[in-house]
C-alpha positions as a Markdown table, in Angstrom:
| # | Residue | x | y | z |
|---|---|---|---|---|
| 1 | Unk | 37.7 | -75.8 | 84.2 |
| 2 | Unk | 39.4 | -72.8 | 85.4 |
| 3 | Unk | 42.9 | -73.1 | 86.5 |
| 4 | Unk | 42.0 | -72.4 | 90.1 |
| 5 | Unk | 39.7 | -75.5 | 90.1 |
| 6 | Unk | 42.4 | -77.4 | 88.6 |
| 7 | Unk | 44.7 | -76.5 | 91.6 |
| 8 | Unk | 41.9 | -77.5 | 93.8 |
| 9 | Unk | 40.6 | -80.7 | 92.5 |
| 10 | Unk | 44.5 | -81.7 | 91.4 |
| 11 | Unk | 45.8 | -84.2 | 94.3 |
| 12 | Unk | 49.3 | -84.5 | 93.0 |
| 13 | Unk | 52.0 | -82.5 | 94.7 |
| 14 | Unk | 52.8 | -79.3 | 93.2 |
| 15 | Unk | 56.3 | -80.7 | 92.5 |
| 16 | Unk | 54.8 | -83.0 | 89.9 |
| 17 | Unk | 53.2 | -80.2 | 88.0 |
| 18 | Unk | 54.9 | -79.2 | 84.8 |
| 19 | Unk | 56.4 | -75.8 | 84.5 |
| 20 | Unk | 53.4 | -74.7 | 82.2 |
| 21 | Unk | 50.9 | -75.8 | 84.6 |
| 22 | Unk | 52.6 | -73.8 | 87.3 |
| 23 | Unk | 52.7 | -70.5 | 85.0 |
| 24 | Unk | 49.3 | -71.0 | 84.0 |
| 25 | Unk | 47.9 | -71.3 | 87.6 |
| 26 | Unk | 50.2 | -68.5 | 88.8 |
| 27 | Unk | 49.0 | -66.3 | 85.9 |
| 28 | Unk | 45.4 | -66.8 | 87.0 |
| 29 | Unk | 46.1 | -66.2 | 90.5 |
| 30 | Unk | 47.8 | -63.3 | 89.7 |
| 31 | Unk | 45.3 | -61.8 | 87.3 |
| 32 | Unk | 43.0 | -62.2 | 90.3 |
| 33 | Unk | 45.3 | -60.1 | 92.6 |
| 34 | Unk | 46.1 | -63.5 | 94.6 |
| 35 | Unk | 49.7 | -62.8 | 94.9 |
| 36 | Unk | 50.1 | -64.6 | 98.0 |
| 37 | Unk | 48.8 | -67.9 | 96.5 |
| 38 | Unk | 50.7 | -67.3 | 93.3 |
| 39 | Unk | 53.9 | -67.1 | 95.0 |
| 40 | Unk | 53.5 | -70.2 | 97.1 |
| 41 | Unk | 52.9 | -72.2 | 93.8 |
| 42 | Unk | 56.0 | -70.5 | 91.9 |
| 43 | Unk | 58.1 | -70.9 | 95.1 |
| 44 | Unk | 57.3 | -74.5 | 95.6 |
| 45 | Unk | 58.2 | -75.4 | 91.9 |
| 46 | Unk | 61.4 | -73.2 | 92.2 |
| 47 | Unk | 62.1 | -75.2 | 95.5 |
| 48 | Unk | 62.3 | -78.4 | 93.0 |
| 49 | Unk | 65.2 | -77.2 | 91.3 |
| 50 | Unk | 64.1 | -75.2 | 88.1 |
| 51 | Unk | 65.5 | -71.9 | 87.1 |
| 52 | Unk | 62.6 | -71.2 | 84.4 |
| 53 | Unk | 62.6 | -67.6 | 83.7 |
| 54 | Unk | 59.0 | -67.3 | 83.8 |
| 55 | Unk | 58.6 | -68.8 | 87.0 |
| 56 | Unk | 61.2 | -66.7 | 88.5 |
| 57 | Unk | 60.0 | -63.6 | 87.0 |
| 58 | Unk | 56.6 | -64.1 | 88.1 |
| 59 | Unk | 57.4 | -64.9 | 91.6 |
| 60 | Unk | 59.4 | -61.6 | 91.7 |
| 61 | Unk | 56.6 | -59.7 | 90.7 |
| 62 | Unk | 54.4 | -61.3 | 93.2 |
| 63 | Unk | 56.9 | -60.6 | 96.0 |
| 64 | Unk | 57.2 | -57.1 | 94.9 |
| 65 | Unk | 53.4 | -56.5 | 94.8 |
| 66 | Unk | 53.4 | -58.2 | 98.2 |
| 67 | Unk | 55.9 | -55.5 | 99.6 |
| 68 | Unk | 58.7 | -58.1 | 99.7 |
| 69 | Unk | 61.0 | -55.8 | 97.6 |
| 70 | Unk | 64.2 | -57.5 | 98.7 |
| 71 | Unk | 62.9 | -60.9 | 97.6 |
| 72 | Unk | 61.6 | -59.5 | 94.3 |
| 73 | Unk | 65.2 | -58.3 | 93.9 |
| 74 | Unk | 67.0 | -61.4 | 94.7 |
| 75 | Unk | 64.9 | -63.5 | 92.5 |
| 76 | Unk | 65.5 | -61.1 | 89.5 |
| 77 | Unk | 68.9 | -61.1 | 90.0 |
| 78 | Unk | 68.9 | -65.0 | 89.7 |
| 79 | Unk | 67.3 | -64.5 | 86.1 |
| 80 | Unk | 70.1 | -61.9 | 85.3 |
| 81 | Unk | 72.9 | -64.3 | 86.5 |
| 82 | Unk | 71.5 | -66.8 | 84.0 |
| 83 | Unk | 70.4 | -64.7 | 81.5 |
| 84 | Unk | 72.6 | -61.2 | 81.4 |
| 85 | Unk | 71.5 | -60.0 | 78.2 |
| 86 | Unk | 67.7 | -60.1 | 79.1 |
| 87 | Unk | 66.6 | -56.6 | 78.9 |
| 88 | Unk | 63.4 | -57.0 | 80.8 |
| 89 | Unk | 64.9 | -58.2 | 83.9 |
| 90 | Unk | 67.5 | -55.4 | 83.9 |
| 91 | Unk | 64.8 | -53.0 | 83.5 |
| 92 | Unk | 62.6 | -54.6 | 86.2 |
| 93 | Unk | 65.7 | -54.8 | 88.7 |
| 94 | Unk | 66.4 | -51.1 | 88.1 |
| 95 | Unk | 62.9 | -50.1 | 88.7 |
| 96 | Unk | 62.9 | -52.3 | 91.9 |
| 97 | Unk | 66.0 | -50.6 | 93.3 |
| 98 | Unk | 64.5 | -47.4 | 92.4 |
| 99 | Unk | 61.5 | -48.2 | 94.6 |
| 100 | Unk | 63.9 | -48.9 | 97.5 |
| 101 | Unk | 65.7 | -45.6 | 97.2 |
| 102 | Unk | 68.6 | -47.0 | 95.7 |
| 103 | Unk | 69.0 | -44.6 | 93.0 |
| 104 | Unk | 72.9 | -45.6 | 91.9 |
| 105 | Unk | 71.2 | -49.2 | 91.7 |
| 106 | Unk | 68.4 | -48.1 | 89.7 |
| 107 | Unk | 71.0 | -45.9 | 87.2 |
| 108 | Unk | 73.2 | -49.3 | 86.9 |
| 109 | Unk | 70.2 | -51.2 | 85.8 |
| 110 | Unk | 69.1 | -48.8 | 83.1 |
| 111 | Unk | 72.8 | -48.3 | 82.1 |
| 112 | Unk | 73.0 | -52.1 | 81.7 |
| 113 | Unk | 69.6 | -51.9 | 79.4 |
| 114 | Unk | 71.4 | -49.2 | 77.3 |
| 115 | Unk | 74.5 | -51.5 | 76.9 |
| 116 | Unk | 72.2 | -54.3 | 75.3 |
| 117 | Unk | 69.2 | -52.2 | 73.6 |
| 118 | Unk | 70.9 | -48.7 | 72.7 |
| 119 | Unk | 67.9 | -47.2 | 71.6 |
| 120 | Unk | 65.8 | -48.1 | 74.6 |
| 121 | Unk | 63.6 | -45.0 | 74.8 |
| 122 | Unk | 62.2 | -46.3 | 78.1 |
| 123 | Unk | 65.6 | -46.8 | 79.7 |
| 124 | Unk | 66.9 | -43.3 | 78.5 |
| 125 | Unk | 63.7 | -41.6 | 79.9 |
| 126 | Unk | 64.1 | -43.5 | 83.4 |
| 127 | Unk | 67.7 | -42.3 | 83.6 |
| 128 | Unk | 66.8 | -38.8 | 82.8 |
| 129 | Unk | 64.6 | -38.7 | 85.5 |
| 130 | Unk | 67.1 | -40.1 | 88.0 |
| 131 | Unk | 70.1 | -38.0 | 86.8 |
| 132 | Unk | 69.4 | -35.5 | 84.3 |
| 133 | Unk | 71.4 | -35.4 | 81.2 |
| 134 | Unk | 73.4 | -32.4 | 80.1 |
| 135 | Unk | 71.7 | -30.9 | 77.3 |
| 136 | Unk | 74.2 | -31.4 | 74.6 |
| 137 | Unk | 75.4 | -35.1 | 75.9 |
| 138 | Unk | 75.0 | -38.0 | 73.8 |
| 139 | Unk | 72.2 | -39.7 | 75.7 |
| 140 | Unk | 70.3 | -36.3 | 75.6 |
| 141 | Unk | 70.7 | -36.2 | 71.7 |
| 142 | Unk | 69.7 | -39.9 | 71.4 |
| 143 | Unk | 66.5 | -39.2 | 73.4 |
| 144 | Unk | 65.4 | -36.2 | 71.7 |
| 145 | Unk | 65.9 | -38.4 | 68.5 |
| 146 | Unk | 63.7 | -41.2 | 69.7 |
| 147 | Unk | 61.2 | -38.8 | 71.0 |
| 148 | Unk | 60.5 | -37.1 | 67.6 |
| 149 | Unk | 57.2 | -37.8 | 66.2 |
| 150 | Unk | 57.1 | -40.1 | 63.3 |
| 151 | Unk | 55.2 | -39.0 | 60.0 |
| 152 | Unk | 52.7 | -41.4 | 58.5 |
| 153 | Unk | 51.8 | -39.2 | 55.9 |
| 154 | Unk | 53.5 | -41.1 | 53.3 |
| 155 | Unk | 51.3 | -43.9 | 53.9 |
| 156 | Unk | 47.9 | -41.9 | 53.1 |
| 157 | Unk | 46.0 | -43.3 | 49.9 |
| 158 | Unk | 45.9 | -40.8 | 47.4 |
């Protein structure tokens, strides 16, 4: 039985479902592009008091896809409050802020990613697009180093 069918057949209130069931149903709906339906189930679960990262993250993604970037940012900030070293949340927050035109907020988010993961090529590239590095800066040097192609010739069979 599909997740959607389980949702339709389930006569129990959403609040009684496990977090994993909520996540499975949301993933199914998100995959089909039904962001509003997915967000409704996720928000219902959040209203029951859960602070599950997966539920918060998927809800934020749904709201972002629905164009409600401010709500998506608020949900992502809850994740960051509870898990301040979660790099993915900082990166997502930075991208969302950038989509709103909050350049400094995006820069701050990517800088936080680099504090936690100093060799994040993704964060370095994003920062370089937002505020280009000076040619001789340490960030530019790190980006060049991370961008060098890796040689795998030593792995070839002889």
